Each structure stands twice: as structure tokens, then as C-alpha cells.
C-alpha positions, 0 to 999 in steps of 0.5 A: 500499500502506497504512503498517503501522509506523515503527520508530525507534532512539534512542540515550541522551539523544536525543529524537524528537517525533511528532505525537500525531494520526499515532500511535495507539500507541507501542511500546517493543520494548527499552530505556526511554523518558520521554514527554511528552504534548501540553499540556493544560488543566486548569482555567485552567492548562496541565497536560503529563504526563511518563510513563516507558515501559519493554517495553510498548505505550502508546496515544497521544491525538490532539492536539498533539505528543509527545516521547519521550526515550531513558533508555536506547538504545531501539527504538521502533514507532509504529502509525499512526492509521487513518482507518477502523475496521480489521476483524478481519483487517486488525487481525491483519494490522497487529499481525502484525509487532509480534506477531512482534518480541515473540515473537522476544524470548521466552525458549526462541524464539531469535532 
């Protein structure tokens, strides 16, 4: 059976490093994070981007490693990259756990 996603829980100040090639997206279910991207060449220098993330999905470019640091306690889902493009049905099945989490967190849906 193919892996759908990996879920991580981080305490404030805790960091997690992931190979950027493994994840196609990072989804922040709760909390706030900073994400340091893989170093990239810009002209003759190396540049590393740092992005603040909260309650959103963020695509991850392949290559290198990314570091996620929790600014508050956080729950993260890393959606893995696939070798082939998924069919529409396959895409729906892969995203179903993520959509279910978001639906439970909508006001009036209780959970």
C-alpha cells in the first residue's frame, strides 16, 4: 500500500528536517512554523529563504533539505511526492485525509 502522508507534532522551539525531494507539500493543521528552504545559488552567492507558515498548505520544491521550526505547538502533515502524476480519482483519495481534518476544524462541524 502506498504511503498517503506523514503527520508530525512539534513542541514550541522544536525543529524537524525533511529532505525536500520527499514531500510535495507541507500542510500546517495547527500552530505556527518557520520554514527554512534548501540553499539555492543566486548569482555568485548562496541564498536561503525563511518563510513563516500558519494554517496553510505550502508546496515544497525538490532538492536539498528543509527545516521546520515550531513557533507555537504545531501539527504538520507532509504529503509525499509521487513518481507518477495521480489520476483525478487517485488525487481525491490522497487528499481525503487532509480535507477531513480541515472539515472537522470548520466552525459548526464540531470535533
